[in-house]
N, C-alpha and C positions, 0 to 999 in steps of 0.2 A: 557559571550562573549562580546567583545567590537566590535561593528558593526556587519555586517553580515558575513556568512561563504563565501567560495570560490563561491558558486553557488548564493549568493545574498539572501539567505533565513535567516531571523532573528527569534531568539529564542523568546518564550513568556517571559513576564515579571516573571513568576512563576519560569520557568527554569533559568532564569538569576540570580534571587534572590537565588535559591537554589545552582547553580553552584558557585555563588560569595562566598557564606558562606562555601561550602566545600573547595574551592581553599584557602580561608583565614585560615581557620582551619589547613590545610595540611602545608602551607607556615609557619605559626607561630610555630607549632611543630618541623619543620625541622631546622628553623633557630634561635631558641631562645637562645642557649648559647651565640651567637654573640650579640644579643639584650642585654642579661645580661651583657656582657662585655662592651658594649657601655655605658650603664647605669651608671655602676660602674666608668668608666673613667669620665663621665660627672659629677658626684656627687663628687668625690675624687681626680680627676686629673689623670694623666698617671702613677704616681709612678714608673717612670723610664721605664716603658714598653709601646710600641706603637703598637707592633704586636698583632692583635687580637687573633690570635691562642695561642700566649704566655700568654695573660691574661687568656684565658679559661683554659689553661693547669695549670697555678698557682692556680687558685681558685680551680679547681679540686684537685690538690695535697694538698693544705693547708686546704680546707673546705669540701673536698668531691665532688663526682659527683652531689649529690642531689642539692648542692647550686646552681648549674648552672640553675636549673630549678625553683628557688625560684620565684613565682609570674608567673610561666609559664601558669597555668591553667586560671588565670585571662586573660592573653593576648590572649590565645586560644579563649576563650568565646568572648573577644572583637573583635578579627580578624574575627571570623565567622560572628558577627553582622555587624562590620565595613565594610567588603568586600561584604557582601550581599546587604547592603544599597548603598554602593559606585557603584557596578556594575549595580544594577537595576536602580538607579537614573541617573547614566551616560547614559545608553542605552536609557532611556526614554527621556531624555533632548535631547541627540543626534538625536533621531528620529524626533523631532519637527524641526530640522534645516537642516538635511542631504537631499542630492539629492534623491528623491523618487525612481528613477530608478538605479542609481548606488550605492546607500547607502554610498556615500562618504561626506566627511566633510573637510572644510578647517582646516589647523593646528590651527589657532587662535581660530576658533569655537570649535574644539576639546578641546583644553586647557581650554576655558571658560566653557563648559559643565562639565569638570572634576573639576573645581573650585566650581561650584554650588554644585555638588555632594559632594565635600569635606566639605562644611558648614553642610550639613545635617548629613554626617557620625559623624563629630565632636560633634555635638549638642546631637544626639541620642545615641552614644555608645563610640566613641573613648575617649573623655575627661575623663568620670568616669572610664573606665578600664584603662587607662594610668596613671591616678592618683593613683589608688590603686596598680597597678604593681609597679610603682616607689616607693610608700611608702613601700611596702613589700621588695624591694630590699635594701633600705635605712635602714630599720628597721633590717634586717638580719645581717647588718654590725654593727650596733650600739647598740639600747636597746634590740633587740630580745623579744618584748612583744606581737607582733602579732602571734596568733596561726593559722590563716587561713585568707583567703582573706575576708570572711564574719566578722570575729572578727575585721579585720582591718577596715572594712566598718563602723561597729558599734561603735568601739572606736573613730574613727575620727569624726563620727557624734556626739557623745556625747561631745567630746571635743572642736570641731571647727564649728559645725552646718552644715546643708546640703550642702550649697553652697561651703565652703571650703573643706568639706570632700570629695565631688565628682566632683566638678568644679574648683578647685584650678588649675591655669594655663590654663583657658578656651581660653582666647585670643590668646595666643602663640600657643595653640595646634590647634585652628581652623586656624590661619594664616598658620601653618605648614600643616594642612590638605588641605587647598585651594591650596597651593603649590604643595604638595605631589600628591594629587589626579589629580590636573590640569596637571602637568608635566607628571605624571606616565601614567594615562589613556590616556591623550591627546597625548604624544609622541608615545605610542604603537600604538594607534589608527592611527595616522598620518603615522607611519611606515608601518602598515598593508595596508593603502590605497595606498601608494607608491608602494608597493610591488605588489598588486593587479593590479594596473594600468599598470605595466610592465610584467604582466603574471606570477609572481613569487608565486608558491604555499604557501599559508599562514596557512594552517590547521595543517601542521605537527608539532609533539611534539618538535622536535629540533629547528624549525623555532620560535615556540611561545616561547621556553626558551631564545634563543638568542635575539629575540626582546624585551622580558621581561627584560633580563639583561641590555641592552642598555638603556631602559627606567629608570630602577632602578638607574643606574649610574648618569644620567642627573638629576634625582630627588633629589639624596642625595646631590650632589654638590650645588643645588640651594637653598635647604630648611635647611641646616644644622644649620644656626644661629637660626632659630625658634625652631628646636629640642633641642639645647643646653639649651636655656632659660626655654623651657618648661619643660625639666627634672629637672632643678634646682628649679623651682617653684613648682614641684610636690613631693619634698622629704617629709619624714614624718612629720617634723615640719613646722608649717605654715610660709610660705614665699611668699611675694608678687612678681608680675611679675618685677616691677621696682628694687625692692631689688635684684632680680636675676640678672638683667642686670648690676647693679652696682657691685655686687659681682664678676661676671665674668671679668668685665672690670678691677677691682682692682687685681685680681689674674693673669690674662694673657694678659689683654689689648684687642685690636680688634681680635687678632688671637684666643683668647679664645672661641669666638664664633662658631669656627670650630673645637673645642675640640671634640674628639671622631669621627672625620670624617672617619678615616681609619677603626675604629671598626664598623661604621655604614656601610661603604661600604662592609665590610666583610660580612655583612648580606644582604644589600639591592641588591647587585649585584645578589647573589644567590637567594634572596627572590623574585626579580623581575621575574627571569627565572622561578622559581617553581610556583609561583602565577599564572601567565598567562597561564603556560603549564597545570596546574591543572584545571584551570577555562575552558580552551578550551576542554580538554578531559572530564571533568565532564558535560560540555554542551552537547557534543556528546552523553555520555552515557544516560543522563537524557532525552534528545530528543528521543532516541530509546525506553526507558522504559516508558515514558508518552505520546509519539506519538505527 
């Protein structure tokens, strides 16, 4: 839960942690085919197709439905950990700066709190799981040598060492998480505070979904270049961050840094809505169950 509910009551850190993990898992499972399409486009280009639904349909037709979920288990595990860390860190940081009576925070402070939470999430869980997810998607299109996520980890560890196996693309992933978490949680929190100040109900499922969708759109447009470079740097073969930047510039110029934006929007608009709606509803249930 981002901030307090309509009654001004805040959830405990444990409830926030669990609700964030549940929301992350639900969001990842619901929207993964679009994440798959976005990653394919960032690795290999649009190949004449820019519609995310068309990419999903083409992969399903040519490679089977199972191909759309290659690397999905890794992303679900990563999303559970990522969103658990992000929500609990954000709420903990926000508590230190918010008004103790109104539980409100300025927009800049909300975004800054999200940025700090993004660094923690990237370091603890996001970079390793994104690296393995991307390597699995890349491998499924090329050499097809990874039998499972664990086999992928062990193979990359033997070939490239611990740092490259799990933390390739750390800088761009962290920059993306700083932007993503800052804009997503910060803008969502600011929208809720604005609605609450005007007496608009903020705890309904549809309201949470709409607010999350808006936050997801803002986040995608602001952080797409970091996501594109991160994906390029995390393919199966060892590739440095600057090598990735140069490759993108050589292939498409500056506009190449926004490659996959439509694909990502296809996921993040829905993902933002699902994530925050699931988080708010999970928080309500957990508070009833845990007291």
